[in-house]
Phi, psi and omega in degrees: 000135180290158181300315181297319178292326178295314176301319179292319179290328176299314181290323172294320180292321176295320173297316174304314185293318179295314179296316177303322180292320179291325176295317179299303183298330181269358178062043178131183185266007186295329182304336183281348178287342178257150184305321179302311187293330171296313181290325174297320180300305182306317184290324181290319187271347186300314179298332174286328180288319180298317178299313183297312176305319179304338171305322183272334193258325186259000000 
């Protein structure tokens, strides 16, 4: 497996785990209807998005 594929899979797995933990901790998806919940989700997933996007830019 190439390093780029490994980094992409790690980033995607991390983002999925982070979102799953937020849904579990908030007891459902209702927290996304609030601005704070959406911003927290974006803040949590942002590092993984940067890692994934780095595959194309670096």
